[in-house]
N, CA, C, O and the ligand as a Tripos MOL2 file, in Angstrom:
@<TRIPOS>MOLECULE
protein
  289   287    73     0     0
PROTEIN
NO_CHARGES

@<TRIPOS>ATOM
      1 N           0.8450   -1.2010    0.0000 N.3       1 MET1
      2 CA          0.0000    0.0000    0.0000 C.3       1 MET1
      3 C           0.8780    1.2480    0.0000 C.2       1 MET1
      4 O           1.1490    1.8150    1.0590 O.2       1 MET1
      5 N           1.3130    1.6700   -1.1540 N.am      2 PHE2
      6 CA          2.1490    2.8610   -1.2410 C.3       2 PHE2
      7 C           1.2620    4.0960   -1.2640 C.2       2 PHE2
      8 O           0.2980    4.1920   -2.0240 O.2       2 PHE2
      9 N           1.6220    5.0180   -0.4160 N.am      3 ASN3
     10 CA          0.8710    6.2620   -0.3380 C.3       3 ASN3
     11 C           1.8930    7.3700   -0.1110 C.2       3 ASN3
     12 O           2.6040    7.3630    0.8940 O.2       3 ASN3
     13 N           1.9680    8.3130   -1.0310 N.am      4 LEU4
     14 CA          3.0140    9.3350   -0.9790 C.3       4 LEU4
     15 C           2.9590   10.1330    0.3130 C.2       4 LEU4
     16 O           3.9940   10.4530    0.8980 O.2       4 LEU4
     17 N           1.7650   10.4480    0.7510 N.am      5 ARG5
     18 CA          1.6370   11.2570    1.9620 C.3       5 ARG5
     19 C           2.1510   10.4800    3.1780 C.2       5 ARG5
     20 O           2.8990   11.0100    3.9990 O.2       5 ARG5
     21 N           1.7340    9.2140    3.2760 N.am      6 ILE6
     22 CA          2.1790    8.3880    4.3990 C.3       6 ILE6
     23 C           3.6840    8.1540    4.3130 C.2       6 ILE6
     24 O           4.3840    8.2080    5.3240 O.2       6 ILE6
     25 N           4.1830    7.8910    3.0930 N.am      7 ASP7
     26 CA          5.6060    7.6440    2.9130 C.3       7 ASP7
     27 C           6.4220    8.8590    3.3560 C.2       7 ASP7
     28 O           7.4370    8.7140    4.0370 O.2       7 ASP7
     29 N           5.9800   10.0430    2.9710 N.am      8 THR8
     30 CA          6.6780   11.2790    3.3320 C.3       8 THR8
     31 C           6.6670   11.4920    4.8400 C.2       8 THR8
     32 O           7.6820   11.8610    5.4320 O.2       8 THR8
     33 N           5.5130   11.2580    5.4530 N.am      9 LEU9
     34 CA          5.3980   11.4580    6.8990 C.3       9 LEU9
     35 C           6.1910   10.4050    7.6690 C.2       9 LEU9
     36 O           6.7640   10.6960    8.7180 O.2       9 LEU9
     37 N           6.2190    9.1900    7.1470 N.am     10 LEU10
     38 CA          7.0010    8.1310    7.8020 C.3      10 LEU10
     39 C           8.4730    8.5210    7.8670 C.2      10 LEU10
     40 O           9.1350    8.3290    8.8860 O.2      10 LEU10
     41 N           8.9730    9.0720    6.7590 N.am     11 LYS11
     42 CA         10.3770    9.4900    6.7400 C.3      11 LYS11
     43 C          10.5960   10.6220    7.7340 C.2      11 LYS11
     44 O          11.5940   10.6310    8.4550 O.2      11 LYS11
     45 N           9.6720   11.5740    7.7750 N.am     12 ARG12
     46 CA          9.8280   12.7020    8.6790 C.3      12 ARG12
     47 C           9.8140   12.2320   10.1340 C.2      12 ARG12
     48 O          10.5660   12.7490   10.9600 O.2      12 ARG12
     49 N           8.9700   11.2620   10.4470 N.am     13 GLN13
     50 CA          8.8530   10.7720   11.8260 C.3      13 GLN13
     51 C           9.8090    9.6070   12.0970 C.2      13 GLN13
     52 O           9.7880    9.0160   13.1770 O.2      13 GLN13
     53 N          10.6390    9.2890   11.1150 N.am     14 LYS14
     54 CA         11.6040    8.1960   11.2530 C.3      14 LYS14
     55 C          10.9210    6.8790   11.6200 C.2      14 LYS14
     56 O          11.4590    6.0700   12.3760 O.2      14 LYS14
     57 N           9.7280    6.6870   11.0680 N.am     15 GLY15
     58 CA          9.0430    5.4160   11.2390 C.3      15 GLY15
     59 C           8.3400    5.2310   12.5710 C.2      15 GLY15
     60 O           7.8910    4.1330   12.9010 O.2      15 GLY15
     61 N           8.2460    6.3250   13.3420 N.am     16 LYS16
     62 CA          7.6400    6.2080   14.6680 C.3      16 LYS16
     63 C           6.2830    6.9130   14.7220 C.2      16 LYS16
     64 O           6.0180    7.8800   14.0080 O.2      16 LYS16
     65 N           5.4490    6.3800   15.5970 N.am     17 CYS17
     66 CA          4.1530    6.9870   15.8750 C.3      17 CYS17
     67 C           4.3600    8.2740   16.6780 C.2      17 CYS17
     68 O           5.1480    8.2950   17.6240 O.2      17 CYS17
     69 N           3.6580    9.3390   16.3060 N.am     18 ALA18
     70 CA          3.8240   10.6300   16.9860 C.3      18 ALA18
     71 C           3.1850   10.6320   18.3700 C.2      18 ALA18
     72 O           3.4610   11.5160   19.1820 O.2      18 ALA18
     73 N           2.3440    9.6570   18.6380 N.am     19 HIS19
     74 CA          1.6490    9.6290   19.9230 C.3      19 HIS19
     75 C           2.3940    8.7770   20.9510 C.2      19 HIS19
     76 O           2.6840    9.2510   22.0500 O.2      19 HIS19
     77 N           2.7030    7.5340   20.6100 N.am     20 CYS20
     78 CA          3.3000    6.6130   21.5860 C.3      20 CYS20
     79 C           4.8000    6.4390   21.3910 C.2      20 CYS20
     80 O           5.4660    5.8340   22.2310 O.2      20 CYS20
     81 N           5.3450    6.9670   20.2820 N.am     21 ASP21
     82 CA          6.7850    6.9250   20.0200 C.3      21 ASP21
     83 C           7.3050    5.5180   19.7500 C.2      21 ASP21
     84 O           8.5120    5.2830   19.8200 O.2      21 ASP21
     85 N           6.4320    4.5980   19.4490 N.am     22 ASN22
     86 CA          6.8560    3.2620   19.0410 C.3      22 ASN22
     87 C           6.9030    3.1880   17.5210 C.2      22 ASN22
     88 O           6.1920    3.9210   16.8330 O.2      22 ASN22
     89 N           7.7490    2.2930   16.9990 N.am     23 TYR23
     90 CA          7.8500    2.1330   15.5550 C.3      23 TYR23
     91 C           6.5960    1.4720   14.9900 C.2      23 TYR23
     92 O           5.9940    0.5960   15.6110 O.2      23 TYR23
     93 N           6.2250    1.9200   13.7960 N.am     24 PHE24
     94 CA          5.1720    1.2310   13.0630 C.3      24 PHE24
     95 C           5.7350   -0.0970   12.5720 C.2      24 PHE24
     96 O           6.8570   -0.1540   12.0690 O.2      24 PHE24
     97 N           4.9650   -1.1480   12.7170 N.am     25 LYS25
     98 CA          5.4000   -2.4660   12.2850 C.3      25 LYS25
     99 C           4.4830   -2.9630   11.1770 C.2      25 LYS25
    100 O           3.3800   -2.4540   10.9780 O.2      25 LYS25
    101 N           4.9720   -3.9750   10.4620 N.am     26 ASP26
    102 CA          4.1430   -4.5910    9.4330 C.3      26 ASP26
    103 C           2.8200   -5.0160   10.0380 C.2      26 ASP26
    104 O           2.7830   -5.6540   11.0900 O.2      26 ASP26
    105 N           1.7470   -4.6630    9.3750 N.am     27 GLY27
    106 CA          0.4360   -5.0780    9.8490 C.3      27 GLY27
    107 C          -0.2360   -4.0500   10.7380 C.2      27 GLY27
    108 O          -1.4340   -4.1460   11.0040 O.2      27 GLY27
    109 N           0.5370   -3.0530   11.2090 N.am     28 ASP28
    110 CA         -0.0840   -2.0000   12.0080 C.3      28 ASP28
    111 C          -0.9850   -1.1390   11.1230 C.2      28 ASP28
    112 O          -0.6760   -0.8950    9.9560 O.2      28 ASP28
    113 N          -2.0720   -0.6960   11.6780 N.am     29 SER29
    114 CA         -2.9150    0.2530   10.9680 C.3      29 SER29
    115 C          -2.3690    1.6530   11.2020 C.2      29 SER29
    116 O          -2.2760    2.1080   12.3420 O.2      29 SER29
    117 N          -2.0090    2.3370   10.1160 N.am     30 ILE30
    118 CA         -1.4580    3.6830   10.2160 C.3      30 ILE30
    119 C          -2.5150    4.6710    9.7310 C.2      30 ILE30
    120 O          -3.1190    4.4910    8.6740 O.2      30 ILE30
    121 N          -2.7210    5.7000   10.5140 N.am     31 GLU31
    122 CA         -3.6910    6.7160   10.1120 C.3      31 GLU31
    123 C          -3.0390    8.0910   10.1120 C.2      31 GLU31
    124 O          -2.1510    8.3760   10.9160 O.2      31 GLU31
    125 N          -3.4990    8.9370    9.1940 N.am     32 VAL32
    126 CA         -3.0160   10.3110    9.1270 C.3      32 VAL32
    127 C          -3.9110   11.1670   10.0080 C.2      32 VAL32
    128 O          -5.1310   11.1970    9.8490 O.2      32 VAL32
    129 N          -3.2720   11.8590   10.9390 N.am     33 ASP33
    130 CA         -4.0220   12.6870   11.8820 C.3      33 ASP33
    131 C          -3.6940   14.1570   11.6470 C.2      33 ASP33
    132 O          -2.5740   14.4950   11.2650 O.2      33 ASP33
    133 N          -4.6630   15.0200   11.8730 N.am     34 HIS34
    134 CA         -4.3940   16.4540   11.8870 C.3      34 HIS34
    135 C          -3.9160   16.8210   13.2900 C.2      34 HIS34
    136 O          -4.6420   16.6250   14.2650 O.2      34 HIS34
    137 N          -2.6990   17.3530   13.3950 N.am     35 THR35
    138 CA         -2.1670   17.7470   14.6940 C.3      35 THR35
    139 C          -3.1200   18.7320   15.3600 C.2      35 THR35
    140 O          -3.5020   18.5650   16.5190 O.2      35 THR35
    141 N          -3.4890   19.7470   14.6150 N.am     36 ILE36
    142 CA         -4.5610   20.6440   15.0500 C.3      36 ILE36
    143 C          -5.8130   20.2180   14.2970 C.2      36 ILE36
    144 O          -5.8490   20.2890   13.0680 O.2      36 ILE36
    145 N          -6.8370   19.7780   15.0170 N.am     37 PRO37
    146 CA         -8.0450   19.2890   14.3370 C.3      37 PRO37
    147 C          -8.6220   20.3380   13.3870 C.2      37 PRO37
    148 O          -8.5880   21.5370   13.6660 O.2      37 PRO37
    149 N          -9.1490   19.8620   12.2650 N.am     38 LYS38
    150 CA         -9.7470   20.7930   11.3080 C.3      38 LYS38
    151 C         -10.8680   21.5950   11.9520 C.2      38 LYS38
    152 O         -11.1240   22.7430   11.5890 O.2      38 LYS38
    153 N         -11.5380   20.9590   12.9240 N.am     39 SER39
    154 CA        -12.6240   21.6600   13.6020 C.3      39 SER39
    155 C         -12.0960   22.8310   14.4260 C.2      39 SER39
    156 O         -12.8640   23.6960   14.8470 O.2      39 SER39
    157 N         -10.7660   22.8560   14.6570 N.am     40 LYS40
    158 CA        -10.1780   23.9680   15.4090 C.3      40 LYS40
    159 C          -9.2830   24.8230   14.5250 C.2      40 LYS40
    160 O          -8.4140   25.5440   15.0130 O.2      40 LYS40
    161 N          -9.5040   24.7350   13.2400 N.am     41 GLY41
    162 CA         -8.7900   25.6200   12.3250 C.3      41 GLY41
    163 C          -7.5210   25.0280   11.7400 C.2      41 GLY41
    164 O          -6.7600   25.7330   11.0760 O.2      41 GLY41
    165 N          -7.2760   23.7280   11.9800 N.am     42 GLY42
    166 CA         -6.0810   23.0820   11.4180 C.3      42 GLY42
    167 C          -6.1580   23.0150    9.9000 C.2      42 GLY42
    168 O          -7.2410   22.9310    9.3200 O.2      42 GLY42
    169 N          -4.9920   23.0530    9.2680 N.am     43 LYS43
    170 CA         -4.9400   23.0720    7.8100 C.3      43 LYS43
    171 C          -4.6470   21.6870    7.2400 C.2      43 LYS43
    172 O          -4.1030   20.8160    7.9200 O.2      43 LYS43
    173 N          -5.0210   21.5090    5.9750 N.am     44 ASP44
    174 CA         -4.6560   20.3000    5.2500 C.3      44 ASP44
    175 C          -3.2710   20.4800    4.6490 C.2      44 ASP44
    176 O          -3.1390   20.7800    3.4630 O.2      44 ASP44
    177 N          -2.2510   20.2990    5.4540 N.am     45 SER45
    178 CA         -0.8970   20.4460    4.9280 C.3      45 SER45
    179 C           0.0480   19.5590    5.7240 C.2      45 SER45
    180 O          -0.2780   19.1010    6.8200 O.2      45 SER45
    181 N           1.2260   19.3270    5.1530 N.am     46 TYR46
    182 CA          2.1910   18.4500    5.8160 C.3      46 TYR46
    183 C           2.5640   18.9730    7.1980 C.2      46 TYR46
    184 O           2.8580   18.1920    8.1030 O.2      46 TYR46
    185 N           2.5520   20.2850    7.3580 N.am     47 ASN47
    186 CA          2.8920   20.8460    8.6690 C.3      47 ASN47
    187 C           1.9100   20.4190    9.7440 C.2      47 ASN47
    188 O           2.2380   20.4010   10.9310 O.2      47 ASN47
    189 N           0.7120   20.0780    9.3230 N.am     48 ASN48
    190 CA         -0.3390   19.7690   10.2880 C.3      48 ASN48
    191 C          -0.7390   18.2940   10.2710 C.2      48 ASN48
    192 O          -1.7360   17.9090   10.8820 O.2      48 ASN48
    193 N           0.0440   17.4710    9.5690 N.am     49 TRP49
    194 CA         -0.2640   16.0420    9.5470 C.3      49 TRP49
    195 C           0.7510   15.2710   10.3600 C.2      49 TRP49
    196 O           1.9280   15.6290   10.4130 O.2      49 TRP49
    197 N           0.2930   14.2310   10.9780 N.am     50 GLN50
    198 CA          1.1980   13.3010   11.6350 C.3      50 GLN50
    199 C           0.6050   11.9070   11.5010 C.2      50 GLN50
    200 O          -0.5980   11.7430   11.3000 O.2      50 GLN50
    201 N           1.4660   10.9160   11.6150 N.am     51 LEU51
    202 CA          1.0060    9.5270   11.5250 C.3      51 LEU51
    203 C           0.8590    8.9390   12.9130 C.2      51 LEU51
    204 O           1.7140    9.1160   13.7800 O.2      51 LEU51
    205 N          -0.2340    8.2410   13.1010 N.am     52 LEU52
    206 CA         -0.5070    7.5880   14.3770 C.3      52 LEU52
    207 C          -0.9770    6.1710   14.1050 C.2      52 LEU52
    208 O          -1.5430    5.8870   13.0500 O.2      52 LEU52
    209 N          -0.7390    5.2790   15.0670 N.am     53 HIS53
    210 CA         -1.4350    3.9880   15.0210 C.3      53 HIS53
    211 C          -2.9320    4.2570   15.1100 C.2      53 HIS53
    212 O          -3.3700    5.2710   15.6530 O.2      53 HIS53
    213 N          -3.6880    3.3420   14.5740 N.am     54 ARG54
    214 CA         -5.1380    3.5390   14.6730 C.3      54 ARG54
    215 C          -5.5850    3.6670   16.1270 C.2      54 ARG54
    216 O          -6.4130    4.5170   16.4550 O.2      54 ARG54
    217 N          -5.0250    2.8060   17.0110 N.am     55 HIS55
    218 CA         -5.4830    2.8640   18.4100 C.3      55 HIS55
    219 C          -4.9990    4.1500   19.0850 C.2      55 HIS55
    220 O          -5.6600    4.6620   19.9880 O.2      55 HIS55
    221 N          -3.8540    4.6690   18.6530 N.am     56 CYS56
    222 CA         -3.3800    5.9460   19.2140 C.3      56 CYS56
    223 C          -4.2370    7.0980   18.7020 C.2      56 CYS56
    224 O          -4.5450    8.0370   19.4360 O.2      56 CYS56
    225 N          -4.6100    7.0110   17.4450 N.am     57 HIS57
    226 CA         -5.4810    8.0270   16.8580 C.3      57 HIS57
    227 C          -6.8030    8.0920   17.6160 C.2      57 HIS57
    228 O          -7.3310    9.1670   17.9040 O.2      57 HIS57
    229 N          -7.3190    6.9020   17.9270 N.am     58 ASP58
    230 CA         -8.5810    6.8520   18.6790 C.3      58 ASP58
    231 C          -8.4470    7.5570   20.0230 C.2      58 ASP58
    232 O          -9.3400    8.2920   20.4430 O.2      58 ASP58
    233 N          -7.3010    7.3200   20.7040 N.am     59 LYS59
    234 CA         -7.0900    7.9520   22.0090 C.3      59 LYS59
    235 C          -6.9760    9.4600   21.8720 C.2      59 LYS59
    236 O          -7.5660   10.2140   22.6460 O.2      59 LYS59
    237 N          -6.2080    9.8910   20.8750 N.am     60 LYS60
    238 CA         -6.0180   11.3290   20.6840 C.3      60 LYS60
    239 C          -7.3560   11.9890   20.3320 C.2      60 LYS60
    240 O          -7.7190   13.0300   20.8800 O.2      60 LYS60
    241 N          -8.0710   11.3580   19.4090 N.am     61 THR61
    242 CA         -9.3450   11.9210   18.9890 C.3      61 THR61
    243 C         -10.2950   12.0790   20.1700 C.2      61 THR61
    244 O         -11.0480   13.0490   20.2560 O.2      61 THR61
    245 N         -10.2450   11.1140   21.0710 N.am     62 ALA62
    246 CA        -11.1240   11.1640   22.2340 C.3      62 ALA62
    247 C         -10.7410   12.2890   23.1880 C.2      62 ALA62
    248 O         -11.5700   12.7520   23.9720 O.2      62 ALA62
    249 N          -9.4820   12.7280   23.1210 N.am     63 SER63
    250 CA         -9.0290   13.7210   24.0880 C.3      63 SER63
    251 C          -8.8530   15.1210   23.5080 C.2      63 SER63
    252 O          -8.6900   16.0820   24.2610 O.2      63 SER63
    253 N          -8.8820   15.2530   22.1830 N.am     64 ASP64
    254 CA         -8.6340   16.5920   21.6410 C.3      64 ASP64
    255 C          -9.8950   17.2980   21.1410 C.2      64 ASP64
    256 O          -9.8280   18.3770   20.5510 O.2      64 ASP64
    257 N         -11.0270   16.6780   21.3850 N.am     65 GLY65
    258 CA        -12.2750   17.3680   21.0630 C.3      65 GLY65
    259 C         -12.6830   17.2890   19.6020 C.2      65 GLY65
    260 O         -13.6150   17.9760   19.1830 O.2      65 GLY65
    261 N         -12.0020   16.4650   18.8260 N.am     66 SER66
    262 CA        -12.3590   16.4020   17.4020 C.3      66 SER66
    263 C         -13.2090   15.1700   17.0970 C.2      66 SER66
    264 O         -13.3180   14.7470   15.9460 O.2      66 SER66
    265 N         -13.7920   14.6170   18.1150 N.am     67 LEU67
    266 CA        -14.6200   13.4260   17.9430 C.3      67 LEU67
    267 C         -15.6730   13.6700   16.8670 C.2      67 LEU67
    268 O         -16.3120   14.7210   16.8140 O.2      67 LEU67
    269 N         -15.8270   12.6780   16.0280 N.am     68 GLY68
    270 CA        -16.8030   12.8130   14.9660 C.3      68 GLY68
    271 C         -16.2720   13.5370   13.7510 C.2      68 GLY68
    272 O         -16.9940   13.7320   12.7730 O.2      68 GLY68
    273 N         -15.0100   13.9370   13.8060 N.am     69 ASN69
    274 CA        -14.4140   14.6590   12.6910 C.3      69 ASN69
    275 C         -13.1180   13.9770   12.2640 C.2      69 ASN69
    276 O         -12.1300   14.6390   11.9460 O.2      69 ASN69
    277 N         -13.1370   12.6540   12.2610 N.am     70 LYS70
    278 CA        -11.9230   11.9090   11.9450 C.3      70 LYS70
    279 C         -11.5260   12.0960   10.4870 C.2      70 LYS70
    280 O         -12.3640   12.2270    9.5950 O.2      70 LYS70
    281 N         -10.2450   12.1010   10.2900 N.am     71 CYS71
    282 CA         -9.7190   12.1960    8.9350 C.3      71 CYS71
    283 C          -8.8670   10.9660    8.6840 C.2      71 CYS71
    284 O          -8.0680   10.5940    9.5430 O.2      71 CYS71
    285 N          -9.0070   10.3460    7.5720 N.am     72 SER72
    286 CA         -8.1050    9.2410    7.2720 C.3      72 SER72
    287 C          -8.0800    8.9790    5.7900 C.2      72 SER72
    288 O          -7.3740    8.0800    5.3340 O.2      72 SER72
    289 ZN          1.1420    4.7420   18.4740 Zn       73 ZN73
@<TRIPOS>BOND
     1     1     2 1
     2     2     3 1
     3     3     4 2
     4     3     5 am
     5     5     6 1
     6     6     7 1
     7     7     8 2
     8     7     9 am
     9     9    10 1
    10    10    11 1
    11    11    12 2
    12    11    13 am
    13    13    14 1
    14    14    15 1
    15    15    16 2
    16    15    17 am
    17    17    18 1
    18    18    19 1
    19    19    20 2
    20    19    21 am
    21    21    22 1
    22    22    23 1
    23    23    24 2
    24    23    25 am
    25    25    26 1
    26    26    27 1
    27    27    28 2
    28    27    29 am
    29    29    30 1
    30    30    31 1
    31    31    32 2
    32    31    33 am
    33    33    34 1
    34    34    35 1
    35    35    36 2
    36    35    37 am
    37    37    38 1
    38    38    39 1
    39    39    40 2
    40    39    41 am
    41    41    42 1
    42    42    43 1
    43    43    44 2
    44    43    45 am
    45    45    46 1
    46    46    47 1
    47    47    48 2
    48    47    49 am
    49    49    50 1
    50    50    51 1
    51    51    52 2
    52    51    53 am
    53    53    54 1
    54    54    55 1
    55    55    56 2
    56    55    57 am
    57    57    58 1
    58    58    59 1
    59    59    60 2
    60    59    61 am
    61    61    62 1
    62    62    63 1
    63    63    64 2
    64    63    65 am
    65    65    66 1
    66    66    67 1
    67    67    68 2
    68    67    69 am
    69    69    70 1
    70    70    71 1
    71    71    72 2
    72    71    73 am
    73    73    74 1
    74    74    75 1
    75    75    76 2
    76    75    77 am
    77    77    78 1
    78    78    79 1
    79    79    80 2
    80    79    81 am
    81    81    82 1
    82    82    83 1
    83    83    84 2
    84    83    85 am
    85    85    86 1
    86    86    87 1
    87    87    88 2
    88    87    89 am
    89    89    90 1
    90    90    91 1
    91    91    92 2
    92    91    93 am
    93    93    94 1
    94    94    95 1
    95    95    96 2
    96    95    97 am
    97    97    98 1
    98    98    99 1
    99    99   100 2
   100    99   101 am
   101   101   102 1
   102   102   103 1
   103   103   104 2
   104   103   105 am
   105   105   106 1
   106   106   107 1
   107   107   108 2
   108   107   109 am
   109   109   110 1
   110   110   111 1
   111   111   112 2
   112   111   113 am
   113   113   114 1
   114   114   115 1
   115   115   116 2
   116   115   117 am
   117   117   118 1
   118   118   119 1
   119   119   120 2
   120   119   121 am
   121   121   122 1
   122   122   123 1
   123   123   124 2
   124   123   125 am
   125   125   126 1
   126   126   127 1
   127   127   128 2
   128   127   129 am
   129   129   130 1
   130   130   131 1
   131   131   132 2
   132   131   133 am
   133   133   134 1
   134   134   135 1
   135   135   136 2
   136   135   137 am
   137   137   138 1
   138   138   139 1
   139   139   140 2
   140   139   141 am
   141   141   142 1
   142   142   143 1
   143   143   144 2
   144   143   145 am
   145   145   146 1
   146   146   147 1
   147   147   148 2
   148   147   149 am
   149   149   150 1
   150   150   151 1
   151   151   152 2
   152   151   153 am
   153   153   154 1
   154   154   155 1
   155   155   156 2
   156   155   157 am
   157   157   158 1
   158   158   159 1
   159   159   160 2
   160   159   161 am
   161   161   162 1
   162   162   163 1
   163   163   164 2
   164   163   165 am
   165   165   166 1
   166   166   167 1
   167   167   168 2
   168   167   169 am
   169   169   170 1
   170   170   171 1
   171   171   172 2
   172   171   173 am
   173   173   174 1
   174   174   175 1
   175   175   176 2
   176   175   177 am
   177   177   178 1
   178   178   179 1
   179   179   180 2
   180   179   181 am
   181   181   182 1
   182   182   183 1
   183   183   184 2
   184   183   185 am
   185   185   186 1
   186   186   187 1
   187   187   188 2
   188   187   189 am
   189   189   190 1
   190   190   191 1
   191   191   192 2
   192   191   193 am
   193   193   194 1
   194   194   195 1
   195   195   196 2
   196   195   197 am
   197   197   198 1
   198   198   199 1
   199   199   200 2
   200   199   201 am
   201   201   202 1
   202   202   203 1
   203   203   204 2
   204   203   205 am
   205   205   206 1
   206   206   207 1
   207   207   208 2
   208   207   209 am
   209   209   210 1
   210   210   211 1
   211   211   212 2
   212   211   213 am
   213   213   214 1
   214   214   215 1
   215   215   216 2
   216   215   217 am
   217   217   218 1
   218   218   219 1
   219   219   220 2
   220   219   221 am
   221   221   222 1
   222   222   223 1
   223   223   224 2
   224   223   225 am
   225   225   226 1
   226   226   227 1
   227   227   228 2
   228   227   229 am
   229   229   230 1
   230   230   231 1
   231   231   232 2
   232   231   233 am
   233   233   234 1
   234   234   235 1
   235   235   236 2
   236   235   237 am
   237   237   238 1
   238   238   239 1
   239   239   240 2
   240   239   241 am
   241   241   242 1
   242   242   243 1
   243   243   244 2
   244   243   245 am
   245   245   246 1
   246   246   247 1
   247   247   248 2
   248   247   249 am
   249   249   250 1
   250   250   251 1
   251   251   252 2
   252   251   253 am
   253   253   254 1
   254   254   255 1
   255   255   256 2
   256   255   257 am
   257   257   258 1
   258   258   259 1
   259   259   260 2
   260   259   261 am
   261   261   262 1
   262   262   263 1
   263   263   264 2
   264   263   265 am
   265   265   266 1
   266   266   267 1
   267   267   268 2
   268   267   269 am
   269   269   270 1
   270   270   271 1
   271   271   272 2
   272   271   273 am
   273   273   274 1
   274   274   275 1
   275   275   276 2
   276   275   277 am
   277   277   278 1
   278   278   279 1
   279   279   280 2
   280   279   281 am
   281   281   282 1
   282   282   283 1
   283   283   284 2
   284   283   285 am
   285   285   286 1
   286   286   287 1
   287   287   288 2
@<TRIPOS>SUBSTRUCTURE
     1 MET1         2 RESIDUE 1 A MET
     2 PHE2         6 RESIDUE 1 A PHE
     3 ASN3        10 RESIDUE 1 A ASN
     4 LEU4        14 RESIDUE 1 A LEU
     5 ARG5        18 RESIDUE 1 A ARG
     6 ILE6        22 RESIDUE 1 A ILE
     7 ASP7        26 RESIDUE 1 A ASP
     8 THR8        30 RESIDUE 1 A THR
     9 LEU9        34 RESIDUE 1 A LEU
    10 LEU10       38 RESIDUE 1 A LEU
    11 LYS11       42 RESIDUE 1 A LYS
    12 ARG12       46 RESIDUE 1 A ARG
    13 GLN13       50 RESIDUE 1 A GLN
    14 LYS14       54 RESIDUE 1 A LYS
    15 GLY15       58 RESIDUE 1 A GLY
    16 LYS16       62 RESIDUE 1 A LYS
    17 CYS17       66 RESIDUE 1 A CYS
    18 ALA18       70 RESIDUE 1 A ALA
    19 HIS19       74 RESIDUE 1 A HIS
    20 CYS20       78 RESIDUE 1 A CYS
    21 ASP21       82 RESIDUE 1 A ASP
    22 ASN22       86 RESIDUE 1 A ASN
    23 TYR23       90 RESIDUE 1 A TYR
    24 PHE24       94 RESIDUE 1 A PHE
    25 LYS25       98 RESIDUE 1 A LYS
    26 ASP26      102 RESIDUE 1 A ASP
    27 GLY27      106 RESIDUE 1 A GLY
    28 ASP28      110 RESIDUE 1 A ASP
    29 SER29      114 RESIDUE 1 A SER
    30 ILE30      118 RESIDUE 1 A ILE
    31 GLU31      122 RESIDUE 1 A GLU
    32 VAL32      126 RESIDUE 1 A VAL
    33 ASP33      130 RESIDUE 1 A ASP
    34 HIS34      134 RESIDUE 1 A HIS
    35 THR35      138 RESIDUE 1 A THR
    36 ILE36      142 RESIDUE 1 A ILE
    37 PRO37      146 RESIDUE 1 A PRO
    38 LYS38      150 RESIDUE 1 A LYS
    39 SER39      154 RESIDUE 1 A SER
    40 LYS40      158 RESIDUE 1 A LYS
    41 GLY41      162 RESIDUE 1 A GLY
    42 GLY42      166 RESIDUE 1 A GLY
    43 LYS43      170 RESIDUE 1 A LYS
    44 ASP44      174 RESIDUE 1 A ASP
    45 SER45      178 RESIDUE 1 A SER
    46 TYR46      182 RESIDUE 1 A TYR
    47 ASN47      186 RESIDUE 1 A ASN
    48 ASN48      190 RESIDUE 1 A ASN
    49 TRP49      194 RESIDUE 1 A TRP
    50 GLN50      198 RESIDUE 1 A GLN
    51 LEU51      202 RESIDUE 1 A LEU
    52 LEU52      206 RESIDUE 1 A LEU
    53 HIS53      210 RESIDUE 1 A HIS
    54 ARG54      214 RESIDUE 1 A ARG
    55 HIS55      218 RESIDUE 1 A HIS
    56 CYS56      222 RESIDUE 1 A CYS
    57 HIS57      226 RESIDUE 1 A HIS
    58 ASP58      230 RESIDUE 1 A ASP
    59 LYS59      234 RESIDUE 1 A LYS
    60 LYS60      238 RESIDUE 1 A LYS
    61 THR61      242 RESIDUE 1 A THR
    62 ALA62      246 RESIDUE 1 A ALA
    63 SER63      250 RESIDUE 1 A SER
    64 ASP64      254 RESIDUE 1 A ASP
    65 GLY65      258 RESIDUE 1 A GLY
    66 SER66      262 RESIDUE 1 A SER
    67 LEU67      266 RESIDUE 1 A LEU
    68 GLY68      270 RESIDUE 1 A GLY
    69 ASN69      274 RESIDUE 1 A ASN
    70 LYS70      278 RESIDUE 1 A LYS
    71 CYS71      282 RESIDUE 1 A CYS
    72 SER72      286 RESIDUE 1 A SER
    73 ZN73       289 GROUP 0 **** ****
């Protein structure tokens, strides 16, 4: 599953999840998260994207007030 956006972000994050700081492994679900939720004025740009495990994304989404506004 090659995806330019994910590939670029993986290199920037050196293969680690921005939330838990563990490496993404084969079979992990990787999701693109808005660092600043779009509902709070975050932009659709590389500066505002980060990669998270799906379960980390769920935790962040639950705590940053962007529930119901998931991006992936
Ligand atoms: Zn994680």
